[in-house]
MIPALUM-317282 format. One record per residue (C-alpha): chain; residue number from 0; x, y, z; residue in one letter. Coordinates in Angstrom, 2 decimals, always signed. Example, Ala and Ser with C-alpha at 12.3 -4.5 7.8 and 13.67 -1.06 7.14 Angstrom:
<pts>
<pt chain="A" resi="0" x="+12.30" y="-4.50" z="+7.80" resn="A"/>
<pt chain="A" resi="1" x="+13.67" y="-1.06" z="+7.14" resn="S"/>
</pts>
This chain:
<pts>
<pt chain="A" resi="0" x="+77.34" y="+75.53" z="+146.38" resn="X"/>
<pt chain="A" resi="1" x="+77.74" y="+72.88" z="+149.18" resn="X"/>
<pt chain="A" resi="2" x="+80.42" y="+73.25" z="+151.75" resn="X"/>
<pt chain="A" resi="3" x="+81.47" y="+70.26" z="+153.86" resn="X"/>
<pt chain="A" resi="4" x="+83.27" y="+70.96" z="+157.16" resn="X"/>
<pt chain="A" resi="5" x="+85.49" y="+68.14" z="+158.25" resn="X"/>
<pt chain="A" resi="6" x="+85.70" y="+69.41" z="+161.75" resn="X"/>
<pt chain="A" resi="7" x="+81.97" y="+69.10" z="+162.50" resn="X"/>
<pt chain="A" resi="8" x="+80.90" y="+66.81" z="+159.59" resn="X"/>
<pt chain="A" resi="9" x="+78.06" y="+69.22" z="+158.59" resn="X"/>
<pt chain="A" resi="10" x="+77.31" y="+70.61" z="+155.25" resn="X"/>
<pt chain="A" resi="11" x="+76.36" y="+74.15" z="+154.56" resn="X"/>
<pt chain="A" resi="12" x="+74.76" y="+75.49" z="+151.43" resn="X"/>
<pt chain="A" resi="13" x="+75.67" y="+78.91" z="+150.17" resn="X"/>
<pt chain="A" resi="14" x="+73.83" y="+80.93" z="+147.39" resn="X"/>
<pt chain="A" resi="15" x="+76.71" y="+80.90" z="+144.86" resn="X"/>
<pt chain="A" resi="16" x="+77.73" y="+78.16" z="+142.30" resn="X"/>
<pt chain="A" resi="17" x="+81.41" y="+78.52" z="+142.93" resn="X"/>
<pt chain="A" resi="18" x="+84.02" y="+80.60" z="+144.71" resn="X"/>
<pt chain="A" resi="19" x="+84.22" y="+84.15" z="+143.30" resn="X"/>
<pt chain="A" resi="20" x="+87.49" y="+85.48" z="+142.04" resn="X"/>
<pt chain="A" resi="21" x="+88.43" y="+88.81" z="+143.51" resn="X"/>
<pt chain="A" resi="22" x="+90.02" y="+90.19" z="+140.40" resn="X"/>
<pt chain="A" resi="23" x="+87.25" y="+89.11" z="+137.99" resn="X"/>
<pt chain="A" resi="24" x="+84.57" y="+90.46" z="+140.31" resn="X"/>
<pt chain="A" resi="25" x="+86.63" y="+93.51" z="+141.21" resn="X"/>
<pt chain="A" resi="26" x="+86.05" y="+93.11" z="+144.95" resn="X"/>
<pt chain="A" resi="27" x="+88.44" y="+93.23" z="+148.03" resn="X"/>
<pt chain="A" resi="28" x="+87.60" y="+91.01" z="+150.88" resn="X"/>
<pt chain="A" resi="29" x="+88.79" y="+90.22" z="+154.34" resn="X"/>
<pt chain="A" resi="30" x="+87.36" y="+87.44" z="+156.59" resn="X"/>
<pt chain="A" resi="31" x="+86.68" y="+87.90" z="+160.31" resn="X"/>
<pt chain="A" resi="32" x="+89.30" y="+86.03" z="+162.35" resn="X"/>
<pt chain="A" resi="33" x="+86.66" y="+84.84" z="+164.92" resn="X"/>
<pt chain="A" resi="34" x="+83.46" y="+84.14" z="+162.87" resn="X"/>
<pt chain="A" resi="35" x="+82.29" y="+83.35" z="+159.30" resn="X"/>
<pt chain="A" resi="36" x="+81.65" y="+86.92" z="+158.41" resn="X"/>
<pt chain="A" resi="37" x="+83.23" y="+88.44" z="+155.39" resn="X"/>
<pt chain="A" resi="38" x="+83.75" y="+92.15" z="+154.64" resn="X"/>
<pt chain="A" resi="39" x="+83.80" y="+93.13" z="+151.01" resn="X"/>
<pt chain="A" resi="40" x="+84.60" y="+96.36" z="+149.25" resn="X"/>
<pt chain="A" resi="41" x="+85.21" y="+97.92" z="+145.89" resn="X"/>
<pt chain="A" resi="42" x="+88.88" y="+98.64" z="+145.24" resn="X"/>
<pt chain="A" resi="43" x="+87.81" y="+102.18" z="+144.26" resn="X"/>
<pt chain="A" resi="44" x="+86.07" y="+102.93" z="+147.62" resn="X"/>
<pt chain="A" resi="45" x="+87.34" y="+106.30" z="+148.60" resn="X"/>
<pt chain="A" resi="46" x="+87.93" y="+105.24" z="+152.27" resn="X"/>
<pt chain="A" resi="47" x="+90.16" y="+102.33" z="+150.95" resn="X"/>
<pt chain="A" resi="48" x="+91.94" y="+104.38" z="+148.36" resn="X"/>
<pt chain="A" resi="49" x="+92.72" y="+107.10" z="+150.98" resn="X"/>
<pt chain="A" resi="50" x="+94.73" y="+104.44" z="+152.85" resn="X"/>
<pt chain="A" resi="51" x="+96.67" y="+102.72" z="+150.08" resn="X"/>
<pt chain="A" resi="52" x="+95.96" y="+104.86" z="+146.92" resn="X"/>
<pt chain="A" resi="53" x="+95.07" y="+103.23" z="+143.58" resn="X"/>
<pt chain="A" resi="54" x="+96.10" y="+99.73" z="+144.29" resn="X"/>
<pt chain="A" resi="55" x="+94.00" y="+96.57" z="+144.04" resn="X"/>
<pt chain="A" resi="56" x="+93.69" y="+94.60" z="+147.31" resn="X"/>
<pt chain="A" resi="57" x="+95.38" y="+91.59" z="+145.83" resn="X"/>
<pt chain="A" resi="58" x="+98.52" y="+93.69" z="+145.05" resn="X"/>
<pt chain="A" resi="59" x="+99.08" y="+95.13" z="+148.48" resn="X"/>
<pt chain="A" resi="60" x="+102.27" y="+94.47" z="+150.44" resn="X"/>
<pt chain="A" resi="61" x="+102.01" y="+93.28" z="+154.06" resn="X"/>
<pt chain="A" resi="62" x="+102.33" y="+96.90" z="+155.59" resn="X"/>
<pt chain="A" resi="63" x="+99.56" y="+98.13" z="+153.28" resn="X"/>
<pt chain="A" resi="64" x="+97.32" y="+95.22" z="+154.21" resn="X"/>
<pt chain="A" resi="65" x="+98.01" y="+95.95" z="+157.91" resn="X"/>
<pt chain="A" resi="66" x="+97.03" y="+99.64" z="+157.32" resn="X"/>
<pt chain="A" resi="67" x="+93.69" y="+98.65" z="+155.72" resn="X"/>
<pt chain="A" resi="68" x="+93.04" y="+96.08" z="+158.61" resn="X"/>
<pt chain="A" resi="69" x="+93.75" y="+98.70" z="+161.20" resn="X"/>
<pt chain="A" resi="70" x="+91.34" y="+101.19" z="+159.57" resn="X"/>
<pt chain="A" resi="71" x="+88.42" y="+98.91" z="+160.01" resn="X"/>
<pt chain="A" resi="72" x="+85.99" y="+98.62" z="+162.89" resn="X"/>
<pt chain="A" resi="73" x="+85.95" y="+95.13" z="+164.67" resn="X"/>
<pt chain="A" resi="74" x="+83.68" y="+92.44" z="+163.54" resn="X"/>
<pt chain="A" resi="75" x="+80.44" y="+92.28" z="+165.58" resn="X"/>
<pt chain="A" resi="76" x="+81.81" y="+89.20" z="+167.31" resn="X"/>
<pt chain="A" resi="77" x="+84.86" y="+91.20" z="+168.52" resn="X"/>
<pt chain="A" resi="78" x="+87.22" y="+89.70" z="+166.03" resn="X"/>
<pt chain="A" resi="79" x="+89.19" y="+91.64" z="+163.33" resn="X"/>
<pt chain="A" resi="80" x="+88.76" y="+91.60" z="+159.66" resn="X"/>
<pt chain="A" resi="81" x="+92.00" y="+90.40" z="+158.15" resn="X"/>
<pt chain="A" resi="82" x="+93.65" y="+89.59" z="+154.77" resn="X"/>
<pt chain="A" resi="83" x="+94.73" y="+86.04" z="+154.49" resn="X"/>
<pt chain="A" resi="84" x="+92.34" y="+84.65" z="+157.07" resn="X"/>
<pt chain="A" resi="85" x="+90.61" y="+81.45" z="+156.14" resn="X"/>
<pt chain="A" resi="86" x="+86.87" y="+81.23" z="+155.80" resn="X"/>
<pt chain="A" resi="87" x="+85.13" y="+79.61" z="+158.80" resn="X"/>
<pt chain="A" resi="88" x="+82.33" y="+76.97" z="+159.02" resn="X"/>
<pt chain="A" resi="89" x="+79.06" y="+78.84" z="+160.00" resn="X"/>
<pt chain="A" resi="90" x="+78.12" y="+75.92" z="+162.22" resn="X"/>
<pt chain="A" resi="91" x="+81.16" y="+75.14" z="+164.28" resn="X"/>
<pt chain="A" resi="92" x="+83.36" y="+78.06" z="+163.52" resn="X"/>
<pt chain="A" resi="93" x="+86.47" y="+76.04" z="+162.49" resn="X"/>
<pt chain="A" resi="94" x="+88.44" y="+77.13" z="+159.64" resn="X"/>
<pt chain="A" resi="95" x="+87.95" y="+75.64" z="+156.18" resn="X"/>
<pt chain="A" resi="96" x="+91.49" y="+75.24" z="+154.85" resn="X"/>
<pt chain="A" resi="97" x="+90.66" y="+73.34" z="+151.70" resn="X"/>
<pt chain="A" resi="98" x="+87.64" y="+75.38" z="+150.54" resn="X"/>
<pt chain="A" resi="99" x="+89.31" y="+77.89" z="+148.28" resn="X"/>
<pt chain="A" resi="100" x="+91.81" y="+77.25" z="+145.41" resn="X"/>
<pt chain="A" resi="101" x="+93.93" y="+80.36" z="+146.28" resn="X"/>
<pt chain="A" resi="102" x="+94.01" y="+83.66" z="+147.99" resn="X"/>
<pt chain="A" resi="103" x="+92.22" y="+85.43" z="+145.14" resn="X"/>
<pt chain="A" resi="104" x="+89.01" y="+83.54" z="+145.63" resn="X"/>
<pt chain="A" resi="105" x="+86.20" y="+84.01" z="+148.24" resn="X"/>
<pt chain="A" resi="106" x="+82.97" y="+82.47" z="+149.32" resn="X"/>
<pt chain="A" resi="107" x="+80.21" y="+84.36" z="+151.09" resn="X"/>
<pt chain="A" resi="108" x="+79.55" y="+81.74" z="+153.84" resn="X"/>
<pt chain="A" resi="109" x="+78.38" y="+83.83" z="+156.79" resn="X"/>
<pt chain="A" resi="110" x="+77.26" y="+87.36" z="+157.17" resn="X"/>
<pt chain="A" resi="111" x="+78.35" y="+89.56" z="+154.24" resn="X"/>
<pt chain="A" resi="112" x="+79.25" y="+93.15" z="+155.18" resn="X"/>
<pt chain="A" resi="113" x="+79.38" y="+95.63" z="+152.32" resn="X"/>
<pt chain="A" resi="114" x="+82.04" y="+98.22" z="+153.22" resn="X"/>
<pt chain="A" resi="115" x="+80.81" y="+100.39" z="+150.35" resn="X"/>
<pt chain="A" resi="116" x="+77.28" y="+100.70" z="+152.05" resn="X"/>
<pt chain="A" resi="117" x="+77.89" y="+100.00" z="+155.81" resn="X"/>
<pt chain="A" resi="118" x="+79.91" y="+102.16" z="+158.35" resn="X"/>
<pt chain="A" resi="119" x="+82.87" y="+99.82" z="+158.81" resn="X"/>
<pt chain="A" resi="120" x="+85.76" y="+102.28" z="+158.65" resn="X"/>
<pt chain="A" resi="121" x="+87.33" y="+104.06" z="+161.60" resn="X"/>
</pts>
C-alpha cells in the first residue's frame, strides 16, 4: 500500500494491501500522539480485560478509553498511545487525516508494538 503525505509530498510504502479493520482482524489499536508508532492488542488480552472487562475496544466509552490509555507506558518518543489519534507520516511526522475511511480501520505505518508480547502495561 502506498501512502502519500500532502504535508511533505513524500510517498511511503507499507507492507499491507489495504487498511485493516479492527473488528474483522480482532485487534485493538492506539496510535502514538507524537510518532508514527502503533500499539496493537488482542481484545482478550488479560491486562486489557482487567481494565474494562469483556468489551471490544471499538465499543468503549470515553472513560473506558481513558482508563486503557492511562494503563499504558509512554511511547519510546515520550508521547502517549491514545484512541482516536490519527496516524502520522513516518517521514515528516504530520498527521494523515485522509488515510483511513473510519475509526475502525488502521494501517501499520511506523513501528508496530504488540501489547500481547511486549511489556507496555503499567
